FIKOLZA-1660 file (N, C-alpha, C; in steps of 0.1 Angstrom, whole numbers, plus 5000, padded with zeros to 4 digits):
% residues 245
   i   px   py   pz ch aa at
   1 9867 6551 2991  A  X  N
   1 9854 6560 2990  A  X CA
   1 9844 6551 2981  A  X  C
   2 9830 6551 2984  A  X  N
   2 9818 6543 2983  A  X CA
   2 9813 6554 2971  A  X  C
   3 9811 6546 2960  A  X  N
   3 9806 6551 2948  A  X CA
   3 9792 6557 2952  A  X  C
   4 9786 6564 2941  A  X  N
   4 9773 6568 2941  A  X CA
   4 9767 6554 2937  A  X  C
   5 9772 6548 2927  A  X  N
   5 9766 6538 2920  A  X CA
   5 9760 6526 2930  A  X  C
   6 9772 6522 2943  A  X  N
   6 9773 6517 2951  A  X CA
   6 9760 6516 2959  A  X  C
   7 9760 6531 2962  A  X  N
   7 9748 6534 2972  A  X CA
   7 9736 6529 2966  A  X  C
   8 9738 6532 2953  A  X  N
   8 9724 6533 2947  A  X CA
   8 9718 6517 2947  A  X  C
   9 9728 6507 2943  A  X  N
   9 9728 6494 2941  A  X CA
   9 9725 6488 2957  A  X  C
  10 9726 6491 2965  A  X  N
  10 9729 6485 2981  A  X CA
  10 9715 6494 2984  A  X  C
  11 9711 6503 2980  A  X  N
  11 9698 6507 2984  A  X CA
  11 9685 6498 2976  A  X  C
  12 9689 6496 2962  A  X  N
  12 9681 6485 2955  A  X CA
  12 9678 6474 2962  A  X  C
  13 9690 6469 2967  A  X  N
  13 9690 6453 2974  A  X CA
  13 9681 6453 2987  A  X  C
  14 9680 6466 2997  A  X  N
  14 9674 6469 3007  A  X CA
  14 9662 6468 2999  A  X  C
  15 9654 6479 2992  A  X  N
  15 9642 6480 2989  A  X CA
  15 9635 6468 2983  A  X  C
  16 9643 6459 2973  A  X  N
  16 9637 6449 2970  A  X CA
  16 9635 6439 2978  A  X  C
  17 9643 6438 2990  A  X  N
  17 9642 6426 3002  A  X CA
  17 9628 6433 3010  A  X  C
  18 9626 6445 3011  A  X  N
  18 9616 6450 3018  A  X CA
  18 9602 6448 3012  A  X  C
  19 9602 6447 2999  A  X  N
  19 9593 6449 2991  A  X CA
  19 9589 6431 2990  A  X  C
  20 9599 6423 2992  A  X  N
  20 9595 6410 2991  A  X CA
  20 9590 6402 3005  A  X  C
  21 9595 6409 3014  A  X  N
  21 9590 6406 3028  A  X CA
  21 9576 6412 3028  A  X  C
  22 9574 6424 3024  A  X  N
  22 9559 6428 3024  A  X CA
  22 9550 6418 3017  A  X  C
  23 9552 6413 3005  A  X  N
  23 9546 6407 2997  A  X CA
  23 9543 6393 3005  A  X  C
  24 9556 6388 3010  A  X  N
  24 9549 6372 3014  A  X CA
  24 9540 6375 3028  A  X  C
  25 9543 6387 3037  A  X  N
  25 9535 6387 3045  A  X CA
  25 9521 6392 3043  A  X  C
  26 9518 6398 3034  A  X  N
  26 9504 6401 3030  A  X CA
  26 9498 6385 3024  A  X  C
  27 9508 6377 3019  A  X  N
  27 9501 6367 3014  A  X CA
  27 9499 6358 3024  A  X  C
  28 9507 6357 3036  A  X  N
  28 9505 6348 3047  A  X CA
  28 9490 6351 3052  A  X  C
  29 9488 6366 3055  A  X  N
  29 9479 6371 3062  A  X CA
  29 9461 6368 3056  A  X  C
  30 9465 6371 3040  A  X  N
  30 9454 6372 3034  A  X CA
  30 9449 6361 3025  A  X  C
  31 9458 6352 3020  A  X  N
  31 9453 6336 3013  A  X CA
  31 9446 6331 3020  A  X  C
  32 9453 6326 3034  A  X  N
  32 9443 6317 3044  A  X CA
  32 9429 6321 3047  A  X  C
  33 9425 6332 3041  A  X  N
  33 9412 6333 3046  A  X CA
  33 9397 6328 3036  A  X  C
  34 9391 6320 3047  A  X  N
  34 9380 6311 3042  A  X CA
  34 9367 6317 3040  A  X  C
  35 9364 6321 3027  A  X  N
  35 9349 6325 3030  A  X CA
  35 9339 6316 3022  A  X  C
  36 9347 6303 3021  A  X  N
  36 9337 6291 3019  A  X CA
  36 9326 6288 3025  A  X  C
  37 9327 6293 3035  A  X  N
  37 9316 6287 3047  A  X CA
  37 9305 6303 3049  A  X  C
  38 9306 6310 3043  A  X  N
  38 9300 6321 3046  A  X CA
  38 9284 6319 3043  A  X  C
  39 9273 6322 3049  A  X  N
  39 9258 6317 3043  A  X CA
  39 9253 6326 3030  A  X  C
  40 9256 6333 3027  A  X  N
  40 9259 6344 3013  A  X CA
  40 9266 6332 3004  A  X  C
  41 9259 6328 2995  A  X  N
  41 9262 6324 2981  A  X CA
  41 9274 6331 2973  A  X  C
  42 9271 6347 2974  A  X  N
  42 9279 6356 2964  A  X CA
  42 9293 6357 2975  A  X  C
  43 9292 6355 2985  A  X  N
  43 9303 6356 2992  A  X CA
  43 9314 6344 2992  A  X  C
  44 9304 6331 2994  A  X  N
  44 9314 6319 2993  A  X CA
  44 9321 6317 2980  A  X  C
  45 9314 6322 2968  A  X  N
  45 9324 6321 2957  A  X CA
  45 9337 6328 2955  A  X  C
  46 9340 6336 2963  A  X  N
  46 9352 6344 2966  A  X CA
  46 9364 6338 2966  A  X  C
  47 9364 6323 2972  A  X  N
  47 9372 6315 2975  A  X CA
  47 9377 6312 2961  A  X  C
  48 9372 6312 2950  A  X  N
  48 9375 6309 2936  A  X CA
  48 9381 6322 2928  A  X  C
  49 9367 6332 2930  A  X  N
  49 9369 6347 2923  A  X CA
  49 9384 6351 2927  A  X  C
  50 9385 6349 2935  A  X  N
  50 9397 6361 2943  A  X CA
  50 9410 6357 2933  A  X  C
  51 9412 6347 2930  A  X  N
  51 9424 6342 2921  A  X CA
  51 9422 6349 2906  A  X  C
  52 9410 6355 2902  A  X  N
  52 9406 6362 2892  A  X CA
  52 9409 6377 2890  A  X  C
  53 9408 6382 2902  A  X  N
  53 9410 6398 2906  A  X CA
  53 9426 6402 2898  A  X  C
  54 9421 6411 2894  A  X  N
  54 9433 6420 2888  A  X CA
  54 9444 6423 2902  A  X  C
  55 9438 6424 2911  A  X  N
  55 9449 6429 2923  A  X CA
  55 9455 6413 2926  A  X  C
  56 9451 6406 2926  A  X  N
  56 9459 6391 2926  A  X CA
  56 9469 6390 2921  A  X  C
  57 9466 6392 2907  A  X  N
  57 9477 6390 2897  A  X CA
  57 9486 6400 2898  A  X  C
  58 9485 6412 2901  A  X  N
  58 9493 6421 2901  A  X CA
  58 9505 6418 2914  A  X  C
  59 9500 6414 2924  A  X  N
  59 9506 6412 2934  A  X CA
  59 9517 6401 2935  A  X  C
  60 9512 6388 2927  A  X  N
  60 9520 6379 2920  A  X CA
  60 9527 6382 2914  A  X  C
  61 9523 6391 2903  A  X  N
  61 9540 6394 2893  A  X CA
  61 9547 6405 2903  A  X  C
  62 9544 6410 2914  A  X  N
  62 9552 6420 2917  A  X CA
  62 9560 6410 2926  A  X  C
  63 9558 6400 2932  A  X  N
  63 9563 6390 2938  A  X CA
  63 9576 6382 2928  A  X  C
  64 9570 6381 2919  A  X  N
  64 9582 6374 2911  A  X CA
  64 9593 6386 2902  A  X  C
  65 9586 6398 2901  A  X  N
  65 9593 6407 2899  A  X CA
  65 9609 6412 2907  A  X  C
  66 9602 6409 2917  A  X  N
  66 9613 6417 2928  A  X CA
  66 9625 6404 2930  A  X  C
  67 9619 6391 2929  A  X  N
  67 9625 6381 2931  A  X CA
  67 9637 6384 2921  A  X  C
  68 9635 6384 2908  A  X  N
  68 9643 6385 2900  A  X CA
  68 9652 6396 2900  A  X  C
  69 9645 6410 2903  A  X  N
  69 9655 6421 2907  A  X CA
  69 9662 6417 2915  A  X  C
  70 9662 6412 2924  A  X  N
  70 9670 6408 2938  A  X CA
  70 9683 6403 2935  A  X  C
  71 9677 6392 2926  A  X  N
  71 9688 6383 2922  A  X CA
  71 9697 6392 2913  A  X  C
  72 9692 6398 2902  A  X  N
  72 9702 6404 2891  A  X CA
  72 9712 6417 2899  A  X  C
  73 9704 6421 2908  A  X  N
  73 9712 6434 2915  A  X CA
  73 9724 6424 2926  A  X  C
  74 9719 6416 2929  A  X  N
  74 9730 6408 2939  A  X CA
  74 9742 6403 2932  A  X  C
  75 9735 6397 2920  A  X  N
  75 9749 6389 2911  A  X CA
  75 9757 6402 2905  A  X  C
  76 9750 6414 2905  A  X  N
  76 9760 6425 2901  A  X CA
  76 9769 6433 2912  A  X  C
  77 9765 6431 2923  A  X  N
  77 9769 6432 2938  A  X CA
  77 9782 6426 2935  A  X  C
  78 9782 6412 2932  A  X  N
  78 9791 6404 2930  A  X CA
  78 9803 6404 2923  A  X  C
  79 9798 6413 2913  A  X  N
  79 9810 6417 2902  A  X CA
  79 9803 6406 2888  A  X  C
  80 9793 6402 2890  A  X  N
  80 9788 6392 2877  A  X CA
  80 9780 6400 2868  A  X  C
  81 9782 6413 2865  A  X  N
  81 9771 6421 2857  A  X CA
  81 9767 6414 2842  A  X  C
  82 9780 6410 2835  A  X  N
  82 9779 6404 2823  A  X CA
  82 9777 6391 2822  A  X  C
  83 9773 6381 2834  A  X  N
  83 9771 6367 2829  A  X CA
  83 9760 6364 2825  A  X  C
  84 9756 6352 2817  A  X  N
  84 9750 6353 2806  A  X CA
  84 9735 6353 2811  A  X  C
  85 9733 6345 2824  A  X  N
  85 9723 6348 2829  A  X CA
  85 9716 6357 2834  A  X  C
  86 9723 6368 2837  A  X  N
  86 9723 6378 2846  A  X CA
  86 9716 6387 2834  A  X  C
  87 9722 6385 2822  A  X  N
  87 9720 6396 2813  A  X CA
  87 9706 6395 2811  A  X  C
  88 9701 6377 2804  A  X  N
  88 9689 6375 2802  A  X CA
  88 9677 6383 2811  A  X  C
  89 9682 6378 2824  A  X  N
  89 9673 6380 2831  A  X CA
  89 9671 6396 2836  A  X  C
  90 9680 6400 2834  A  X  N
  90 9680 6421 2835  A  X CA
  90 9671 6424 2821  A  X  C
  91 9672 6417 2812  A  X  N
  91 9661 6421 2801  A  X CA
  91 9649 6417 2805  A  X  C
  92 9648 6404 2809  A  X  N
  92 9632 6403 2813  A  X CA
  92 9629 6411 2826  A  X  C
  93 9635 6415 2832  A  X  N
  93 9634 6421 2847  A  X CA
  93 9627 6436 2838  A  X  C
  94 9636 6440 2831  A  X  N
  94 9630 6455 2824  A  X CA
  94 9618 6453 2816  A  X  C
  95 9617 6444 2807  A  X  N
  95 9607 6444 2798  A  X CA
  95 9594 6440 2808  A  X  C
  96 9598 6431 2815  A  X  N
  96 9583 6425 2825  A  X CA
  96 9576 6441 2834  A  X  C
  97 9586 6447 2837  A  X  N
  97 9582 6460 2846  A  X CA
  97 9577 6469 2838  A  X  C
  98 9584 6473 2829  A  X  N
  98 9578 6486 2820  A  X CA
  98 9565 6483 2809  A  X  C
  99 9567 6468 2805  A  X  N
  99 9553 6465 2796  A  X CA
  99 9543 6459 2803  A  X  C
 100 9544 6456 2815  A  X  N
 100 9531 6450 2821  A  X CA
 100 9530 6451 2838  A  X  C
 101 9541 6450 2844  A  X  N
 101 9538 6455 2860  A  X CA
 101 9534 6471 2863  A  X  C
 102 9540 6477 2858  A  X  N
 102 9539 6492 2859  A  X CA
 102 9526 6499 2855  A  X  C
 103 9526 6496 2844  A  X  N
 103 9511 6502 2836  A  X CA
 103 9498 6494 2844  A  X  C
 104 9500 6480 2845  A  X  N
 104 9488 6472 2849  A  X CA
 104 9485 6475 2865  A  X  C
 105 9496 6476 2873  A  X  N
 105 9492 6477 2884  A  X CA
 105 9489 6489 2888  A  X  C
 106 9496 6503 2883  A  X  N
 106 9490 6514 2884  A  X CA
 106 9475 6518 2878  A  X  C
 107 9475 6511 2870  A  X  N
 107 9457 6510 2865  A  X CA
 107 9450 6505 2873  A  X  C
 108 9449 6493 2877  A  X  N
 108 9443 6484 2888  A  X CA
 108 9441 6494 2900  A  X  C
 109 9454 6500 2907  A  X  N
 109 9450 6508 2919  A  X CA
 109 9442 6517 2916  A  X  C
 110 9442 6527 2906  A  X  N
 110 9436 6539 2901  A  X CA
 110 9421 6536 2900  A  X  C
 111 9418 6530 2892  A  X  N
 111 9405 6521 2892  A  X CA
 111 9397 6514 2904  A  X  C
 112 9407 6509 2914  A  X  N
 112 9399 6503 2926  A  X CA
 112 9397 6515 2935  A  X  C
 113 9407 6526 2939  A  X  N
 113 9406 6536 2947  A  X CA
 113 9392 6546 2940  A  X  C
 114 9390 6549 2928  A  X  N
 114 9383 6556 2924  A  X CA
 114 9368 6546 2922  A  X  C
 115 9364 6534 2922  A  X  N
 115 9352 6529 2927  A  X CA
 115 9351 6528 2940  A  X  C
 116 9360 6524 2948  A  X  N
 116 9362 6526 2961  A  X CA
 116 9354 6535 2971  A  X  C
 117 9359 6548 2964  A  X  N
 117 9354 6561 2972  A  X CA
 117 9340 6563 2962  A  X  C
 118 9335 6559 2952  A  X  N
 118 9326 6560 2948  A  X CA
 118 9315 6551 2957  A  X  C
 119 9318 6540 2950  A  X  N
 119 9311 6527 2962  A  X CA
 119 9314 6515 2960  A  X  C
 120 9318 6507 2973  A  X  N
 120 9328 6498 2974  A  X CA
 120 9322 6484 2969  A  X  C
 121 9305 6486 2969  A  X  N
 121 9298 6476 2965  A  X CA
 121 9297 6473 2947  A  X  C
 122 9307 6484 2940  A  X  N
 122 9308 6484 2927  A  X CA
 122 9318 6470 2926  A  X  C
 123 9329 6471 2936  A  X  N
 123 9340 6461 2936  A  X CA
 123 9336 6446 2939  A  X  C
 124 9328 6444 2951  A  X  N
 124 9324 6434 2956  A  X CA
 124 9314 6434 2968  A  X  C
 125 9309 6425 2971  A  X  N
 125 9296 6429 2979  A  X CA
 125 9303 6432 2993  A  X  C
 126 9300 6439 3002  A  X  N
 126 9307 6446 3016  A  X CA
 126 9309 6434 3024  A  X  C
 127 9302 6426 3025  A  X  N
 127 9306 6414 3034  A  X CA
 127 9322 6413 3031  A  X  C
 128 9324 6409 3019  A  X  N
 128 9336 6406 3014  A  X CA
 128 9349 6412 3026  A  X  C
 129 9345 6426 3021  A  X  N
 129 9357 6435 3029  A  X CA
 129 9359 6431 3044  A  X  C
 130 9348 6427 3052  A  X  N
 130 9347 6424 3064  A  X CA
 130 9355 6415 3067  A  X  C
 131 9359 6404 3060  A  X  N
 131 9370 6395 3062  A  X CA
 131 9384 6400 3059  A  X  C
 132 9384 6409 3056  A  X  N
 132 9399 6415 3051  A  X CA
 132 9404 6422 3063  A  X  C
 133 9417 6423 3069  A  X  N
 133 9423 6430 3079  A  X CA
 133 9420 6445 3075  A  X  C
 134 9419 6453 3083  A  X  N
 134 9415 6468 3080  A  X CA
 134 9428 6473 3074  A  X  C
 135 9439 6469 3071  A  X  N
 135 9450 6476 3064  A  X CA
 135 9454 6470 3050  A  X  C
 136 9443 6460 3049  A  X  N
 136 9447 6451 3033  A  X CA
 136 9444 6459 3025  A  X  C
 137 9431 6472 3021  A  X  N
 137 9436 6475 3011  A  X CA
 137 9446 6485 3006  A  X  C
 138 9452 6490 3016  A  X  N
 138 9462 6501 3013  A  X CA
 138 9473 6492 3011  A  X  C
 139 9473 6480 3018  A  X  N
 139 9486 6471 3013  A  X CA
 139 9486 6468 3004  A  X  C
 140 9474 6463 2998  A  X  N
 140 9473 6455 2983  A  X CA
 140 9472 6468 2971  A  X  C
 141 9468 6479 2971  A  X  N
 141 9464 6491 2965  A  X CA
 141 9469 6501 2963  A  X  C
 142 9479 6506 2978  A  X  N
 142 9484 6518 2977  A  X CA
 142 9499 6513 2979  A  X  C
 143 9503 6504 2987  A  X  N
 143 9516 6500 2986  A  X CA
 143 9523 6497 2973  A  X  C
 144 9513 6490 2964  A  X  N
 144 9519 6484 2953  A  X CA
 144 9523 6494 2942  A  X  C
 145 9515 6504 2941  A  X  N
 145 9516 6514 2934  A  X CA
 145 9532 6521 2938  A  X  C
 146 9529 6524 2953  A  X  N
 146 9545 6533 2955  A  X CA
 146 9555 6521 2952  A  X  C
 147 9556 6510 2951  A  X  N
 147 9566 6501 2948  A  X CA
 147 9571 6501 2932  A  X  C
 148 9563 6501 2926  A  X  N
 148 9564 6502 2910  A  X CA
 148 9569 6518 2905  A  X  C
 149 9564 6528 2911  A  X  N
 149 9571 6540 2909  A  X CA
 149 9584 6541 2918  A  X  C
 150 9585 6538 2929  A  X  N
 150 9601 6538 2936  A  X CA
 150 9610 6527 2924  A  X  C
 151 9606 6516 2919  A  X  N
 151 9613 6507 2915  A  X CA
 151 9617 6517 2898  A  X  C
 152 9609 6522 2892  A  X  N
 152 9612 6531 2882  A  X CA
 152 9623 6545 2882  A  X  C
 153 9622 6546 2896  A  X  N
 153 9632 6557 2900  A  X CA
 153 9649 6554 2903  A  X  C
 154 9642 6540 2907  A  X  N
 154 9659 6531 2913  A  X CA
 154 9666 6525 2902  A  X  C
 155 9657 6517 2892  A  X  N
 155 9667 6508 2885  A  X CA
 155 9669 6521 2870  A  X  C
 156 9682 6519 2865  A  X  N
 156 9680 6529 2855  A  X CA
 156 9676 6521 2842  A  X  C
 157 9669 6530 2834  A  X  N
 157 9665 6525 2822  A  X CA
 157 9664 6534 2811  A  X  C
 158 9662 6532 2799  A  X  N
 158 9662 6542 2786  A  X CA
 158 9649 6536 2779  A  X  C
 159 9644 6547 2773  A  X  N
 159 9636 6546 2763  A  X CA
 159 9637 6540 2753  A  X  C
 160 9630 6530 2747  A  X  N
 160 9634 6523 2737  A  X CA
 160 9630 6530 2722  A  X  C
 161 9638 6527 2712  A  X  N
 161 9636 6533 2700  A  X CA
 161 9621 6531 2696  A  X  C
 162 9613 6522 2698  A  X  N
 162 9602 6518 2691  A  X CA
 162 9591 6512 2705  A  X  C
 163 9583 6520 2707  A  X  N
 163 9576 6515 2721  A  X CA
 163 9565 6505 2716  A  X  C
 164 9561 6500 2704  A  X  N
 164 9553 6495 2697  A  X CA
 164 9552 6480 2706  A  X  C
 165 9566 6474 2708  A  X  N
 165 9568 6461 2710  A  X CA
 165 9561 6458 2727  A  X  C
 166 9565 6468 2734  A  X  N
 166 9559 6469 2747  A  X CA
 166 9548 6469 2747  A  X  C
 167 9541 6480 2741  A  X  N
 167 9526 6484 2738  A  X CA
 167 9519 6469 2737  A  X  C
 168 9527 6463 2728  A  X  N
 168 9516 6446 2720  A  X CA
 168 9520 6441 2734  A  X  C
 169 9530 6439 2741  A  X  N
 169 9530 6428 2751  A  X CA
 169 9520 6431 2763  A  X  C
 170 9517 6444 2765  A  X  N
 170 9512 6446 2777  A  X CA
 170 9500 6447 2771  A  X  C
 171 9492 6448 2759  A  X  N
 171 9477 6448 2755  A  X CA
 171 9476 6429 2753  A  X  C
 172 9485 6423 2751  A  X  N
 172 9486 6406 2749  A  X CA
 172 9483 6404 2767  A  X  C
 173 9487 6410 2777  A  X  N
 173 9483 6406 2789  A  X CA
 173 9472 6411 2790  A  X  C
 174 9461 6423 2788  A  X  N
 174 9451 6425 2791  A  X CA
 174 9443 6416 2783  A  X  C
 175 9444 6412 2770  A  X  N
 175 9434 6402 2763  A  X CA
 175 9435 6392 2771  A  X  C
 176 9445 6384 2775  A  X  N
 176 9444 6376 2784  A  X CA
 176 9435 6375 2799  A  X  C
 177 9440 6388 2801  A  X  N
 177 9428 6390 2815  A  X CA
 177 9415 6391 2812  A  X  C
 178 9413 6400 2802  A  X  N
 178 9400 6402 2798  A  X CA
 178 9389 6389 2794  A  X  C
 179 9398 6378 2788  A  X  N
 179 9394 6368 2785  A  X CA
 179 9390 6360 2796  A  X  C
 180 9399 6359 2807  A  X  N
 180 9392 6354 2821  A  X CA
 180 9382 6358 2825  A  X  C
 181 9382 6368 2826  A  X  N
 181 9371 6379 2834  A  X CA
 181 9356 6375 2825  A  X  C
 182 9359 6375 2813  A  X  N
 182 9347 6371 2802  A  X CA
 182 9342 6359 2803  A  X  C
 183 9351 6350 2805  A  X  N
 183 9345 6336 2807  A  X CA
 183 9340 6333 2821  A  X  C
 184 9346 6340 2831  A  X  N
 184 9341 6337 2846  A  X CA
 184 9327 6343 2846  A  X  C
 185 9325 6356 2837  A  X  N
 185 9311 6361 2838  A  X CA
 185 9299 6355 2832  A  X  C
 186 9304 6347 2818  A  X  N
 186 9298 6337 2814  A  X CA
 186 9293 6325 2819  A  X  C
 187 9300 6322 2828  A  X  N
 187 9298 6309 2838  A  X CA
 187 9288 6313 2852  A  X  C
 188 9287 6327 2851  A  X  N
 188 9277 6329 2864  A  X CA
 188 9283 6335 2873  A  X  C
 189 9301 6336 2871  A  X  N
 189 9306 6346 2885  A  X CA
 189 9313 6355 2882  A  X  C
 190 9309 6370 2878  A  X  N
 190 9314 6380 2876  A  X CA
 190 9325 6383 2886  A  X  C
 191 9338 6386 2880  A  X  N
 191 9348 6390 2889  A  X CA
 191 9344 6401 2897  A  X  C
 192 9338 6410 2894  A  X  N
 192 9333 6423 2898  A  X CA
 192 9320 6426 2898  A  X  C
 193 9317 6430 2909  A  X  N
 193 9302 6434 2913  A  X CA
 193 9295 6444 2898  A  X  C
 194 9306 6451 2895  A  X  N
 194 9302 6461 2890  A  X CA
 194 9299 6456 2874  A  X  C
 195 9303 6447 2869  A  X  N
 195 9299 6439 2856  A  X CA
 195 9284 6434 2857  A  X  C
 196 9278 6431 2870  A  X  N
 196 9263 6424 2866  A  X CA
 196 9255 6435 2866  A  X  C
 197 9258 6449 2866  A  X  N
 197 9249 6463 2862  A  X CA
 197 9252 6466 2848  A  X  C
 198 9265 6463 2840  A  X  N
 198 9266 6465 2827  A  X CA
 198 9260 6458 2814  A  X  C
 199 9255 6462 2806  A  X  N
 199 9251 6451 2794  A  X CA
 199 9264 6448 2785  A  X  C
 200 9262 6442 2772  A  X  N
 200 9275 6438 2767  A  X CA
 200 9280 6452 2763  A  X  C
 201 9275 6460 2758  A  X  N
 201 9281 6473 2753  A  X CA
 201 9286 6480 2762  A  X  C
 202 9283 6479 2772  A  X  N
 202 9289 6490 2782  A  X CA
 202 9301 6481 2790  A  X  C
 203 9298 6470 2789  A  X  N
 203 9311 6461 2793  A  X CA
 203 9325 6462 2781  A  X  C
 204 9320 6463 2769  A  X  N
 204 9330 6465 2759  A  X CA
 204 9335 6481 2761  A  X  C
 205 9328 6488 2766  A  X  N
 205 9334 6504 2767  A  X CA
 205 9342 6502 2778  A  X  C
 206 9337 6496 2792  A  X  N
 206 9348 6495 2801  A  X CA
 206 9361 6491 2797  A  X  C
 207 9362 6479 2790  A  X  N
 207 9371 6474 2786  A  X CA
 207 9383 6482 2778  A  X  C
 208 9375 6488 2770  A  X  N
 208 9385 6499 2761  A  X CA
 208 9390 6512 2769  A  X  C
 209 9383 6515 2778  A  X  N
 209 9384 6527 2790  A  X CA
 209 9396 6521 2797  A  X  C
 210 9399 6507 2802  A  X  N
 210 9408 6504 2813  A  X CA
 210 9422 6500 2800  A  X  C
 211 9418 6500 2788  A  X  N
 211 9428 6499 2779  A  X CA
 211 9438 6512 2777  A  X  C
 212 9429 6523 2777  A  X  N
 212 9433 6534 2776  A  X CA
 212 9440 6539 2786  A  X  C
 213 9436 6534 2799  A  X  N
 213 9443 6539 2810  A  X CA
 213 9457 6531 2814  A  X  C
 214 9456 6521 2807  A  X  N
 214 9470 6512 2807  A  X CA
 214 9480 6521 2799  A  X  C
 215 9474 6523 2787  A  X  N
 215 9482 6530 2773  A  X CA
 215 9487 6544 2783  A  X  C
 216 9481 6550 2792  A  X  N
 216 9483 6562 2799  A  X CA
 216 9495 6562 2806  A  X  C
 217 9494 6548 2812  A  X  N
 217 9505 6549 2823  A  X CA
 217 9517 6542 2818  A  X  C
 218 9513 6532 2805  A  X  N
 218 9529 6528 2798  A  X CA
 218 9535 6542 2797  A  X  C
 219 9530 6550 2788  A  X  N
 219 9536 6559 2780  A  X CA
 219 9542 6570 2793  A  X  C
 220 9534 6573 2804  A  X  N
 220 9538 6582 2813  A  X CA
 220 9550 6578 2821  A  X  C
 221 9553 6564 2824  A  X  N
 221 9565 6560 2829  A  X CA
 221 9577 6564 2821  A  X  C
 222 9577 6564 2808  A  X  N
 222 9586 6568 2800  A  X CA
 222 9592 6583 2801  A  X  C
 223 9582 6591 2804  A  X  N
 223 9586 6605 2806  A  X CA
 223 9595 6607 2820  A  X  C
 224 9589 6596 2830  A  X  N
 224 9595 6596 2842  A  X CA
 224 9613 6589 2841  A  X  C
 225 9611 6581 2834  A  X  N
 225 9625 6572 2830  A  X CA
 225 9633 6587 2823  A  X  C
 226 9626 6591 2816  A  X  N
 226 9635 6604 2804  A  X CA
 226 9640 6612 2814  A  X  C
 227 9631 6617 2824  A  X  N
 227 9636 6628 2832  A  X CA
 227 9645 6623 2843  A  X  C
 228 9644 6611 2848  A  X  N
 228 9655 6607 2859  A  X CA
 228 9665 6601 2851  A  X  C
 229 9664 6592 2846  A  X  N
 229 9675 6589 2841  A  X CA
 229 9680 6589 2826  A  X  C
 230 9686 6607 2826  A  X  N
 230 9689 6612 2813  A  X CA
 230 9704 6605 2809  A  X  C
 231 9706 6609 2798  A  X  N
 231 9719 6604 2792  A  X CA
 231 9733 6608 2798  A  X  C
 232 9732 6618 2804  A  X  N
 232 9745 6624 2813  A  X CA
 232 9744 6617 2826  A  X  C
 233 9736 6614 2831  A  X  N
 233 9734 6608 2844  A  X CA
 233 9738 6592 2842  A  X  C
 234 9734 6589 2831  A  X  N
 234 9739 6571 2829  A  X CA
 234 9752 6572 2826  A  X  C
 235 9756 6580 2818  A  X  N
 235 9771 6581 2817  A  X CA
 235 9780 6581 2826  A  X  C
 236 9776 6589 2840  A  X  N
 236 9785 6588 2847  A  X CA
 236 9783 6581 2860  A  X  C
 237 9774 6569 2858  A  X  N
 237 9770 6557 2867  A  X CA
 237 9775 6544 2859  A  X  C
 238 9781 6534 2869  A  X  N
 238 9785 6522 2865  A  X CA
 238 9776 6511 2864  A  X  C
 239 9767 6513 2874  A  X  N
 239 9756 6502 2875  A  X CA
 239 9742 6505 2869  A  X  C
 240 9743 6501 2857  A  X  N
 240 9731 6507 2851  A  X CA
 240 9723 6493 2839  A  X  C
 241 9710 6496 2840  A  X  N
 241 9704 6485 2831  A  X CA
 241 9710 6485 2817  A  X  C
 242 9716 6496 2813  A  X  N
 242 9721 6497 2797  A  X CA
 242 9733 6504 2797  A  X  C
 243 9743 6500 2798  A  X  N
 243 9759 6502 2799  A  X CA
 243 9760 6510 2783  A  X  C
 244 9770 6519 2786  A  X  N
 244 9773 6525 2776  A  X CA
 244 9789 6516 2772  A  X  C
 245 9787 6511 2759  A  X  N
 245 9799 6502 2755  A  X CA
 245 9809 6508 2749  A  X  C
% end
């Protein structure tokens, strides 16, 4: 008889594989796009600016996360749950997802679609989007959100007693990204067109707003985790991220 925990583990392996294949496919289709020969200098710079886009960072983080997650689940399937490397990677995986990947990805996708429906030129010149396949925006900004939400629903976790370390990790990441965008802006290469229309005070307000949006999604995930992975459910399942000892 197949245990429910084994079904969940097998489904996670399938999901991780599908997520990885999708990320590799997107990279193969999107990264070779060359805008460096465009007549418009605002478009040519995107051969460099694209590496500073939070979307790029999010999808690279997702690629790293799902590689780690697949390895952890595969080792668990082989019965190596308590292996030293697996235990360490599992801890890294869970902290990486809950402290950075989940809140940052959902914040990125939420802000992107808000600006997209308001005015796409607030993100980048319209000519930039003509270089991308018609499916690219949903592939980069919709499926990414779906992936992290599904992962939260599939991987057993528990809310930590203290949320401050996770918040500190999240804001450390945000500080690094804010620094990268600020340096790029001062060097005459705004990462997003919106930044050209904002003064210094408005840029600071925008950074504070995005910081609060990140915090909202960080806290929201723990309500979801608490609802899905309650104590009774965890006790009745063998394959959990936090086993009862």
